[in-house]
N, CA and C of each residue as an Amber inpcrd file, in Angstrom:
protein
   615
   7.0710000   9.8170000 -18.5320000   7.7880000  10.9000000 -17.8950000
   9.2780000  10.6890000 -17.9610000  10.0570000  11.6210000 -17.4270000
  11.5090000  11.5320000 -17.4970000  12.1120000  10.5400000 -16.5110000
  11.3030000   9.9930000 -15.6070000  11.8210000   9.0920000 -14.5770000
  11.4260000   7.6490000 -14.8710000  12.4100000   6.7600000 -14.8400000
  12.1080000   5.3380000 -14.9570000  11.2570000   4.9070000 -13.7580000
  10.5140000   3.8230000 -13.9390000   9.6800000   3.3400000 -12.8440000
  10.5000000   3.0990000 -11.5800000  11.6900000   2.5430000 -11.7470000
  12.5060000   2.2010000 -10.5720000  13.0540000   3.4260000  -9.8590000
  12.8950000   4.5870000 -10.4700000  13.3350000   5.8310000  -9.8350000
  12.1620000   6.6250000  -9.2740000  10.9870000   5.9960000  -9.2060000
   9.8030000   6.6560000  -8.6760000   9.4160000   6.0130000  -7.3390000
   9.1990000   6.8680000  -6.3580000   8.7940000   6.3960000  -5.0400000
   7.5430000   7.1390000  -4.5940000   6.8000000   6.5060000  -3.7220000
   5.5830000   7.1000000  -3.1900000   5.5970000   6.9300000  -1.6820000
   5.3240000   8.0070000  -0.9530000   5.3310000   7.9380000   0.5090000
   4.0060000   8.4420000   1.0490000   3.5060000   7.7580000   2.0770000
   2.2460000   8.1590000   2.6840000   2.2100000   7.6380000   4.1120000
   1.3110000   8.2210000   4.9030000   1.1780000   7.8540000   6.3020000
  -0.0950000   7.0400000   6.5170000  -0.0140000   6.1120000   7.4550000
  -1.1510000   5.2560000   7.7870000  -1.3490000   5.3040000   9.2980000
  -2.4180000   5.9410000   9.7880000  -2.6510000   5.9910000  11.2350000
  -3.0230000   4.6200000  11.7850000  -2.5390000   4.3260000  12.9760000
  -2.8410000   3.0540000  13.6320000  -3.4860000   3.3100000  14.9870000
  -4.6980000   2.8330000  15.2100000  -5.2940000   2.8970000  16.5480000
  -4.6830000   1.8110000  17.4260000  -5.0590000   1.8130000  18.7010000
  -4.5360000   0.7900000  19.6060000  -4.9670000  -0.5970000  19.1510000
  -6.2080000  -0.6900000  18.6620000  -6.7220000  -1.9510000  18.1160000
  -6.8710000  -1.7730000  16.6160000  -6.1920000  -2.5960000  15.8430000
  -6.2090000  -2.4870000  14.3860000  -7.1590000  -3.5160000  13.8150000
  -7.9500000  -3.1110000  12.8260000  -8.8370000  -4.0560000  12.1630000
 -10.2170000  -3.4600000  11.9610000 -11.0540000  -4.1950000  11.2210000
 -12.4220000  -3.7400000  11.0480000 -13.3160000  -4.4780000  12.0360000
 -14.4900000  -3.9230000  12.2840000 -15.3470000  -4.4590000  13.3370000
 -16.7700000  -4.7140000  12.8410000 -16.8820000  -5.1180000  11.5780000
 -18.2100000  -5.4110000  11.0490000 -18.5790000  -6.8780000  11.2590000
 -17.7450000  -7.6050000  11.9790000 -18.0790000  -8.9750000  12.3480000
 -17.4630000  -9.2460000  13.7160000 -17.9090000 -10.3150000  14.3700000
 -17.4360000 -10.5910000  15.7170000 -16.6370000 -11.8750000  15.8290000
 -16.7970000 -12.7790000  14.9020000 -16.0680000 -14.0380000  14.9690000
 -14.9830000 -14.0200000  13.9040000 -13.7360000 -14.2750000  14.3360000
 -12.6130000 -14.1700000  13.4200000 -12.4820000 -15.3660000  12.4840000
 -12.5470000 -16.5500000  13.0470000 -12.2530000 -17.7450000  12.2670000
 -13.4490000 -18.6910000  12.2770000 -13.6330000 -19.3810000  11.1530000
 -14.7390000 -20.3380000  11.0570000 -14.4430000 -21.5950000  11.8540000
 -13.1710000 -22.0070000  11.8560000 -12.8030000 -23.2300000  12.5550000
 -11.9310000 -22.8580000  13.7510000 -12.5510000 -22.6570000  14.8950000
 -11.8060000 -22.3170000  16.0960000 -12.6280000 -22.6840000  17.3170000
 -11.9620000 -23.0080000  18.4000000 -12.6360000 -23.3300000  19.6350000
 -12.9410000 -22.0780000  20.4490000 -12.3340000 -20.9740000  20.0520000
 -12.5250000 -19.7270000  20.7840000 -13.3480000 -18.7570000  19.9610000
 -14.2970000 -18.1350000  20.6160000 -15.0830000 -17.0800000  19.9840000
 -14.5160000 -15.7570000  20.4640000 -13.9850000 -14.9720000  19.5380000
 -13.3190000 -13.7270000  19.8800000 -14.2320000 -12.5750000  19.4570000
 -14.7270000 -11.8460000  20.4340000 -15.5600000 -10.6860000  20.1500000
 -14.6530000  -9.4790000  20.0060000 -14.5970000  -8.9250000  18.7990000
 -13.6580000  -7.8560000  18.4940000 -14.3760000  -6.5180000  18.5310000
 -14.0650000  -5.7470000  19.5420000 -14.6570000  -4.4280000  19.6330000
 -13.7520000  -3.5630000  20.4930000 -13.3020000  -2.4280000  19.9840000
 -12.3890000  -1.5930000  20.7570000 -13.1010000  -0.9490000  21.9300000
 -12.4040000  -0.9040000  23.0630000 -12.9560000  -0.2170000  24.2050000
 -12.7730000   1.2860000  24.0770000 -13.1760000   1.9950000  25.0870000
 -13.0900000   3.4480000  25.0550000 -11.6450000   3.9080000  24.8800000
 -11.4140000   4.7350000  23.8770000 -10.0900000   5.2840000  23.6250000
  -9.2110000   4.4320000  22.7390000  -9.5730000   3.1590000  22.5530000
  -8.7010000   2.2730000  21.7870000  -8.7760000   2.5320000  20.2890000
  -9.7830000   3.3020000  19.8640000  -9.9020000   3.6060000  18.4470000
  -9.0600000   4.8340000  18.0780000  -8.4700000   5.4910000  19.0660000
  -7.6780000   6.6840000  18.8040000  -6.2870000   6.3150000  18.2950000
  -5.6830000   7.2480000  17.5970000  -4.3560000   6.9990000  17.0330000
  -3.3340000   6.7570000  18.1420000  -2.6430000   5.6330000  18.0430000
  -1.5680000   5.3100000  18.9700000  -0.2090000   5.3160000  18.2770000
  -0.2290000   5.2100000  16.9690000   1.0140000   5.1960000  16.2060000
   0.6980000   5.5940000  14.7630000   1.7220000   5.9420000  14.0400000
   1.5730000   6.2720000  12.6240000   2.6530000   5.5460000  11.8340000
   2.2170000   4.7860000  10.8590000   3.1520000   4.1640000   9.9260000
   3.4740000   5.1530000   8.8100000   4.7030000   5.1420000   8.3650000
   5.0420000   5.8690000   7.1410000   5.6610000   4.8500000   6.1840000
   4.9820000   4.6580000   5.0770000   5.4020000   3.6480000   4.1190000
   5.8570000   4.3220000   2.8420000   7.0440000   3.9790000   2.4140000
   7.6080000   4.4910000   1.1660000   7.8230000   3.3030000   0.2460000
   7.1700000   3.3270000  -0.9080000   7.2770000   2.1970000  -1.8300000
   7.8990000   2.6400000  -3.1450000   8.5380000   1.6920000  -3.7790000
   9.2530000   1.9480000  -5.0310000   8.6270000   1.1290000  -6.1510000
   8.4980000   1.7430000  -7.3100000   7.9080000   1.0460000  -8.4500000
   8.9740000   0.2820000  -9.2290000   8.5120000  -0.5860000 -10.1350000
   9.4080000  -1.2350000 -11.0820000  10.0050000  -2.5490000 -10.6170000
  10.6450000  -3.2300000 -11.5590000  11.3480000  -4.4860000 -11.3150000
  12.6970000  -4.4200000 -12.0100000  13.5840000  -5.3780000 -11.7050000
  14.8810000  -5.3930000 -12.3660000  14.7830000  -6.0900000 -13.7230000
  15.9270000  -6.2600000 -14.4030000  15.9490000  -6.8180000 -15.7560000
  15.4190000  -8.2500000 -15.8010000  15.4840000  -8.9580000 -14.6620000
  15.0100000 -10.3430000 -14.6010000  13.5540000 -10.4310000 -14.1300000
  12.9400000  -9.2900000 -13.8950000  11.5640000  -9.2840000 -13.4410000
  11.3900000  -9.4530000 -11.9470000  12.4810000  -9.3410000 -11.1970000
  12.4110000  -9.4840000  -9.7470000  12.0690000  -8.1470000  -9.0890000
  11.4090000  -8.2170000  -7.9510000  11.0840000  -6.9990000  -7.2240000
  12.3540000  -6.2930000  -6.7680000  12.3350000  -4.9920000  -6.8190000
  13.4760000  -4.1910000  -6.3970000  13.4660000  -3.9960000  -4.8800000
  14.6260000  -3.7110000  -4.2840000  14.6720000  -3.4320000  -2.8440000
  13.7550000  -2.2650000  -2.4920000  13.0590000  -2.3990000  -1.3750000
  12.1300000  -1.3750000  -0.9280000  12.6690000  -0.6690000   0.3180000
  12.3520000   0.6060000   0.4920000  12.7750000   1.3070000   1.7090000
  12.1360000   0.6790000   2.9440000  12.8090000   0.7390000   4.0840000
  12.2220000   0.2120000   5.3230000  10.9710000   0.9840000   5.7200000
  10.1020000   0.3160000   6.4440000   8.9180000   0.9640000   6.9970000
   9.3380000   1.7900000   8.2190000   8.6830000   2.9110000   8.4250000
   8.9150000   3.7220000   9.6210000   7.6370000   3.7710000  10.4430000
   7.7850000   3.8820000  11.7450000   6.6240000   3.9890000  12.6220000
   6.9220000   4.9730000  13.7470000   5.9420000   5.8330000  14.0220000
   6.0250000   6.7680000  15.1350000   5.0380000   6.3350000  16.2160000
   5.5460000   6.1800000  17.4420000   4.6900000   5.8910000  18.5770000
   4.4660000   7.1610000  19.3880000   3.3820000   7.1590000  20.1450000
   3.1100000   8.2820000  21.0420000   4.1170000   8.2830000  22.1910000
   4.5850000   9.4680000  22.5620000   5.5020000   9.5720000  23.6880000
   6.8750000  10.0660000  23.2710000   7.8210000   9.8890000  24.1740000
   9.1900000  10.3560000  23.9240000  10.1740000   9.2160000  23.6940000
   9.8280000   8.0230000  24.1520000  10.7330000   6.8830000  24.0060000
  11.8820000   6.8680000  24.9940000  11.8820000   7.8010000  25.9400000
  13.0150000   7.8960000  26.8730000  13.0580000   6.7340000  27.8600000
  11.9180000   6.1050000  28.0920000  11.8870000   4.9940000  29.0560000
  12.0840000   3.6340000  28.4000000  12.2970000   3.6300000  27.1100000
  12.5020000   2.3580000  26.4060000  13.9260000   1.8730000  26.6540000
  14.0470000   0.6340000  27.0950000  15.3640000   0.0780000  27.4150000
  16.1560000  -0.2170000  26.1530000  17.4540000  -0.2730000  26.3080000
  18.3250000  -0.6090000  25.1830000  18.0710000  -2.0370000  24.7040000
  17.6700000  -2.8950000  25.6270000  17.3610000  -4.2840000  25.2570000
  16.1700000  -4.3220000  24.3130000  15.1430000  -3.5360000  24.6270000
  13.9710000  -3.4940000  23.7580000  14.3160000  -2.8740000  22.4070000
  15.1100000  -1.8180000  22.4230000  15.4980000  -1.1720000  21.1690000
  16.2890000  -2.1280000  20.2790000  17.1160000  -2.9590000  20.9050000
  17.9290000  -3.9130000  20.1430000  17.0670000  -4.9880000  19.4970000
  15.8370000  -5.1590000  20.0090000  14.9430000  -6.1850000  19.4690000
  14.1170000  -5.6660000  18.2960000  14.2030000  -4.3720000  17.9960000
  13.4630000  -3.8470000  16.8520000  13.9150000  -4.5330000  15.5750000
  12.9790000  -4.7820000  14.6910000  13.3120000  -5.3960000  13.4020000
  14.1610000  -4.4150000  12.5880000  15.2310000  -4.8830000  11.9540000
  16.1180000  -3.9720000  11.2100000  15.4500000  -3.2790000  10.0310000
  14.3300000  -3.8380000   9.5440000  13.6320000  -3.2200000   8.4190000
  12.5120000  -2.2830000   8.8600000  12.4570000  -2.0000000  10.1520000
  11.4690000  -1.0580000  10.6740000  12.1920000   0.0170000  11.4710000
  12.0660000   1.2550000  11.0460000  12.6800000   2.3770000  11.7620000
  11.6600000   2.9310000  12.7500000  12.0320000   2.9560000  14.0210000
  11.1250000   3.3660000  15.0880000  11.4530000   4.7790000  15.5540000
  10.4220000   5.6090000  15.6000000  10.5610000   6.9880000  16.0650000
   9.4930000   7.2670000  17.1220000   9.6590000   8.4130000  17.8060000
   8.7130000   8.8000000  18.8490000   8.2980000  10.2520000  18.6540000
   7.0370000  10.5120000  18.8940000   6.5010000  11.8730000  18.8360000
   5.3450000  11.9350000  19.8210000   5.1900000  13.0300000  20.5270000
   4.2490000  13.0690000  21.6420000   2.8140000  12.7010000  21.2600000
   2.4290000  12.9690000  20.0190000   1.0750000  12.6210000  19.5650000
   1.0840000  11.5890000  18.4490000   2.2530000  10.9990000  18.1700000
   2.4120000  10.0330000  17.0800000   2.1270000  10.6720000  15.7260000
   2.4410000  11.9640000  15.5880000   2.2480000  12.6560000  14.3270000
   3.5740000  12.7520000  13.5800000   3.5020000  12.7630000  12.2540000
   4.6820000  13.0030000  11.4320000   4.7160000  14.5080000  11.1410000
   5.2310000  15.2740000  12.0930000   5.2780000  16.7250000  11.9510000
   6.5740000  17.1440000  11.2570000   6.8710000  18.4200000  11.2630000
   8.0630000  18.9050000  10.5540000   9.3620000  18.2920000  11.0830000
   9.6200000  18.3290000  12.4010000  10.8490000  17.6900000  12.9030000
  10.8930000  16.1920000  12.6120000   9.7500000  15.5230000  12.7330000
   9.7030000  14.0800000  12.4700000  10.0050000  13.7760000  11.0080000
   9.4820000  14.5990000  10.1060000   9.7230000  14.3960000   8.6770000
  11.2020000  14.5240000   8.3460000  11.8570000  15.5330000   8.9120000
  13.2920000  15.7200000   8.6630000  14.1130000  14.5980000   9.2860000
  13.6920000  14.1470000  10.4730000  14.4060000  13.0460000  11.1310000
  14.3610000  11.7930000  10.2620000  13.1740000  11.4860000   9.7310000
  13.0310000  10.3210000   8.8430000  13.8220000  10.5080000   7.5580000
  13.7590000  11.7050000   7.0000000  14.4400000  11.9760000   5.7380000
  15.9550000  11.7820000   5.8670000  16.5300000  12.3440000   6.9340000
  17.9820000  12.2490000   7.1310000  18.4190000  10.8820000   7.6410000
  17.5560000  10.2540000   8.4500000  17.9430000   8.9860000   9.0570000
  17.6700000   7.7610000   8.2150000  16.6730000   7.8290000   7.3200000
  16.3230000   6.6700000   6.5070000  16.3550000   6.9540000   5.0210000
  15.5740000   7.9440000   4.5860000  15.3700000   8.1350000   3.1530000
  16.6500000   8.4530000   2.3990000  17.3700000   9.4610000   2.8300000
  18.5650000   9.8890000   2.0890000  19.6390000   8.8040000   2.0620000
  19.9610000   8.1420000   3.1950000  20.9200000   7.0290000   3.1190000
  20.4570000   5.9140000   2.1830000  19.1330000   5.6290000   2.1840000
  18.6170000   4.5810000   1.3030000  18.7660000   4.9830000  -0.1610000
  18.4630000   6.2250000  -0.4870000  18.6090000   6.6980000  -1.8650000
  20.0640000   6.6080000  -2.3290000  20.9790000   6.9820000  -1.4750000
  22.3990000   6.9390000  -1.8320000  22.8740000   5.5110000  -2.0930000
  22.2770000   4.5570000  -1.3720000  22.6810000   3.1550000  -1.5430000
  22.0270000   2.5050000  -2.7540000  20.7440000   2.7860000  -2.9790000
  19.9980000   2.0450000  -3.9950000  19.7710000   2.8020000  -5.2970000
  19.8420000   4.1190000  -5.2720000  19.7230000   4.9080000  -6.5060000
  20.8520000   5.9450000  -6.4900000  22.1070000   5.4760000  -6.5440000
  23.2410000   6.3760000  -6.3080000  23.5610000   7.3210000  -7.4570000
  23.2300000   6.9640000  -8.6770000  23.7060000   7.7300000  -9.8260000
  22.6060000   8.3860000 -10.6470000  21.3730000   8.2850000 -10.1830000
  20.2530000   8.8300000 -10.9490000  19.3530000   9.6760000 -10.0600000
  18.6800000  10.6180000 -10.6890000  17.7220000  11.4310000  -9.9610000
  16.4240000  10.6480000  -9.7810000  15.8320000  10.7760000  -8.6120000
  14.5770000  10.1010000  -8.3150000  13.4860000  11.1420000  -8.0810000
  12.2350000  10.6830000  -8.1250000  11.1080000  11.5450000  -7.8010000
  10.2890000  10.8510000  -6.7180000   9.8740000  11.6220000  -5.7270000
   9.1150000  11.0710000  -4.6080000   7.7510000  11.7520000  -4.5570000
   6.7090000  10.9790000  -4.8160000   5.3440000  11.4890000  -4.7830000
   4.8270000  11.4240000  -3.3360000   4.1790000  12.4930000  -2.9200000
   3.6670000  12.5540000  -1.5550000   2.4280000  13.4420000  -1.5190000
   1.6810000  13.3260000  -0.4280000   0.5300000  14.2060000  -0.2780000
   0.9940000  15.5520000   0.2850000   0.0510000  16.3680000   0.6970000
   0.3740000  17.7110000   1.1530000   0.5590000  17.8010000   2.6620000
   1.1010000  16.7670000   3.2640000   1.4310000  16.8040000   4.6780000
   2.3750000  17.9770000   4.9400000   2.0910000  18.7320000   5.9840000
   2.8420000  19.9630000   6.2390000   4.3560000  19.7540000   6.2430000
   4.8050000  18.6920000   6.8970000   6.2360000  18.4590000   6.9890000
   6.9030000  18.1190000   5.6690000   6.1070000  17.6910000   4.6910000
   6.6710000  17.2600000   3.4100000   6.6340000  18.3320000   2.3300000
   6.0510000  19.4880000   2.6440000   5.9730000  20.5430000   1.6310000
   6.8140000  21.7570000   2.0100000   7.5500000  21.6540000   3.1100000
   8.3930000  22.7670000   3.5240000   9.6290000  22.8720000   2.6300000
  10.0530000  24.1100000   2.3880000  11.2030000  24.3390000   1.5090000
  12.4470000  23.6360000   2.0380000  12.6640000  23.6810000   3.3480000
  13.8450000  23.0500000   3.9300000  13.8520000  21.5470000   3.6760000
  12.6820000  20.9330000   3.7700000  12.5470000  19.4910000   3.5430000
  12.8450000  19.1460000   2.0890000  12.2340000  19.8590000   1.1670000
  12.3920000  19.5700000  -0.2590000  13.8090000  19.8670000  -0.7390000
  14.4070000  20.9500000  -0.2460000  15.7760000  21.2900000  -0.6410000
  16.7730000  20.2800000  -0.1010000  16.5660000  19.8410000   1.1250000
  17.4390000  18.8370000   1.7300000  17.3770000  17.5280000   0.9490000
  16.1680000  17.1480000   0.5550000  15.9640000  15.9220000  -0.2160000
  16.6600000  15.9900000  -1.5720000  16.5840000  17.1470000  -2.2100000
  17.2050000  17.3270000  -3.5130000  18.7200000  17.3800000  -3.4040000
  19.2030000  18.1370000  -2.4300000  20.6470000  18.3460000  -2.2980000
  21.3810000  17.0910000  -1.8460000  20.8420000  16.4070000  -0.8450000
  21.5530000  15.2600000  -0.2710000  21.1320000  13.9260000  -0.8750000
  19.8840000  13.8390000  -1.3600000  19.3950000  12.5630000  -1.8700000
  19.1750000  12.5150000  -3.3580000  19.3970000  13.6520000  -4.0500000
  19.1970000  13.7300000  -5.5030000  17.8020000  13.2490000  -5.8920000
  16.7980000  13.7340000  -5.1390000  15.4120000  13.3460000  -5.4030000
  14.5210000  14.5780000  -5.2920000  13.6840000  14.7820000  -6.2750000
  12.7530000  15.9040000  -6.2160000  11.4520000  15.4390000  -5.5730000
  10.7600000  16.3640000  -4.9310000   9.4690000  16.0500000  -4.3330000
   8.3360000  16.4920000  -5.2360000   7.2950000  15.6880000  -5.3100000
   6.1530000  15.9990000  -6.1580000   4.8890000  15.8420000  -5.3140000
   4.2480000  16.9690000  -4.9890000   3.0410000  16.9270000  -4.1710000
   1.8340000  16.5820000  -5.0290000   1.0400000  15.6410000  -4.5590000
  -0.1350000  15.2010000  -5.2980000  -1.3070000  16.1500000  -5.0670000
  -2.3220000  16.0180000  -5.8870000  -3.4760000  16.8980000  -5.8420000
  -4.1360000  16.8660000  -4.4730000  -4.3010000  18.0320000  -3.8820000
  -4.9080000  18.1290000  -2.5680000  -6.3530000  17.6360000  -2.6150000
  -6.6960000  16.7910000  -1.6540000  -8.0430000  16.2530000  -1.5870000
  -8.2920000  15.0760000  -2.5110000  -7.2670000  14.6440000  -3.2470000
  -7.4600000  13.5430000  -4.1900000  -6.5350000  12.3750000  -3.9680000
  -5.8730000  12.3440000  -2.8020000  -4.9030000  11.2680000  -2.5860000
  -5.5580000   9.9090000  -2.3670000  -6.8830000   9.8940000  -2.1000000
  -7.5470000   8.5990000  -1.9240000  -7.5590000   7.8010000  -3.2260000
  -7.4050000   8.4820000  -4.3710000  -7.3230000   7.7290000  -5.6280000
  -5.9590000   7.8410000  -6.2910000  -5.1110000   8.7560000  -5.8200000
  -3.7940000   8.9110000  -6.4410000  -2.6650000   8.3360000  -5.5960000
  -2.9630000   7.9460000  -4.3650000  -1.9360000   7.3970000  -3.4870000
  -2.0370000   5.8740000  -3.4400000  -1.0870000   5.1530000  -4.0230000
  -1.1500000   3.6890000  -3.9910000  -0.9430000   3.0980000  -2.6120000
  -0.3510000   3.8750000  -1.6880000  -0.1340000   3.3450000  -0.3440000
  -1.4600000   3.1490000   0.3810000  -2.3980000   4.0840000   0.2100000
  -3.6550000   4.0580000   0.9530000  -4.3840000   2.7230000   0.8540000
  -4.6920000   2.3040000  -0.3590000  -5.4580000   1.0770000  -0.5720000
  -4.5660000  -0.0930000  -0.9770000  -3.2660000   0.1320000  -1.0200000
  -2.3350000  -0.9270000  -1.4140000  -1.4860000  -1.3990000  -0.2480000
  -0.2320000  -0.9220000  -0.2190000   0.7230000  -1.3880000   0.7890000
   0.2570000  -1.0800000   2.2040000  -0.3020000   0.1220000   2.4110000
  -0.7390000   0.4870000   3.7500000  -1.8290000  -0.4180000   4.2750000
  -2.7760000  -0.7340000   3.4180000  -3.8770000  -1.6040000   3.8250000
  -3.3800000  -3.0140000   4.1390000  -2.4340000  -3.5030000   3.3470000
  -1.9130000  -4.8470000   3.5710000  -1.1330000  -4.9270000   4.8770000
  -0.3630000  -3.8900000   5.1710000   0.3960000  -3.8820000   6.4230000
  -0.5460000  -3.8760000   7.6140000  -1.6270000  -3.0980000   7.5420000
  -2.5960000  -3.0740000   8.6350000  -3.2560000  -4.4350000   8.8080000
  -3.5230000  -5.1160000   7.7030000  -4.0990000  -6.4620000   7.7990000
  -3.1340000  -7.4220000   8.4870000  -1.8420000  -7.2930000   8.1450000
  -0.8340000  -8.1580000   8.7690000  -0.7410000  -7.8910000  10.2710000
  -0.7990000  -6.6080000  10.6600000  -0.7570000  -6.2660000  12.0780000
  -1.9820000  -6.8230000  12.7910000  -3.1350000  -6.6910000  12.1680000
  -4.3770000  -7.2070000  12.7300000  -4.2870000  -8.7150000  12.9280000
  -3.8040000  -9.4070000  11.9070000  -3.7030000 -10.8710000  11.9900000
  -2.7240000 -11.2900000  13.0860000  -1.5740000 -10.6050000  13.1460000
  -0.5710000 -10.9630000  14.1510000  -1.0940000 -10.7380000  15.5630000
  -1.8290000  -9.6340000  15.7700000  -2.3500000  -9.3540000  17.1120000
  -3.4030000 -10.3830000  17.5090000  -4.2550000 -10.7860000  16.5600000
  -5.2860000 -11.7720000  16.8740000  -4.6650000 -13.1390000  17.1320000
  -3.6870000 -13.5200000  16.3250000  -3.0370000 -14.8240000  16.4830000
  -2.3010000 -14.9130000  17.8060000  -1.5490000 -13.8730000  18.1460000
  -0.8150000 -13.8750000  19.4090000  -1.7690000 -13.8330000  20.5940000
  -2.8870000 -13.1260000  20.4210000  -3.8760000 -13.0750000  21.4920000
  -4.4830000 -14.4390000  21.7810000  -4.7930000 -15.1740000  20.7360000
  -5.3440000 -16.5130000  20.9130000  -4.3210000 -17.4530000  21.5480000
  -3.0470000 -17.3240000  21.1470000  -1.9970000 -18.1660000  21.7350000
  -1.8690000 -17.8960000  23.2240000  -1.9200000 -16.6220000  23.5950000
  -1.8050000 -16.2520000  25.0030000  -2.9870000 -16.7950000  25.7950000
  -4.1980000 -16.6710000  25.2240000  -5.3920000 -17.1730000  25.8940000
  -5.3030000 -18.6750000  26.1280000  -4.8740000 -19.4060000  25.1350000
  -4.7810000 -20.8640000  25.2620000  -3.6890000 -21.2540000  26.2560000
  -2.5970000 -20.4810000  26.2990000  -1.5370000 -20.7630000  27.2590000
  -2.0300000 -20.5480000  28.6900000  -2.7970000 -19.4810000  28.8970000
  -3.3760000 -19.2300000  30.2110000  -4.2900000 -20.3730000  30.6280000
  -5.1090000 -20.8440000  29.7090000  -6.0620000 -21.9070000  30.0290000
  -5.3530000 -23.2250000  30.3170000  -4.2180000 -23.4250000  29.6880000
  -3.5030000 -24.6890000  29.8850000  -2.7610000 -24.7310000  31.1990000
  -2.6270000 -23.5970000  31.8540000  -1.9170000 -23.5650000  33.1290000
  -0.4340000 -23.3340000  32.9860000   0.0520000 -23.1600000  31.7640000
   1.4770000 -22.9390000  31.5710000   1.8900000 -21.5030000  31.8660000
   0.9100000 -20.6290000  32.0180000   1.1990000 -19.2180000  32.3170000
   0.1990000 -18.7440000  33.3670000   0.6750000 -17.9770000  34.2870000
  -0.2070000 -17.4160000  35.3000000  -0.5350000 -15.9880000  34.9450000
  -1.8120000 -15.6260000  35.0820000  -2.2290000 -14.2670000  34.7640000
  -1.8590000 -13.3110000  35.8780000
């Protein structure tokens, strides 16, 4: 095609329940003193947040990976009660947004586009046109969204075949799946640390 690999990006959403992970087994680790029964309680399987992952193809002349856009995440709610101290602790490579149902709707899509995507394109692909592949999410197919992306970010939008993104979207079974695994691992590891700290008497419940 007319676009170099490094000028091609793919964006997709990954829903996150309160408890992340699969539940076809009950014991996490073979070598552990703790038996962790993993099963979501009532309501914990519902969407609590949505990741939006935008990945870039290609490598540089030396074969090194190219800079990737930051991950975005939408939590349920308004975020009005979040303290400035907590906001300051957010990782700089993760853009945090709020939406009452944790959906990436039309306003959320434009907020992400103007706040993350367009500035990133201007910094990392300043002199060339890019193409951004996406599914048919309502917020990503609106004329205002696509025109804004083209005018300010010099990137055209390319909607993938409806109903076929499970095989045409690399985020679904690639980056998105790996990020969910990392979240699952981090939650289990921190949970075990907390449990052991409680048992040792160093923390009171």
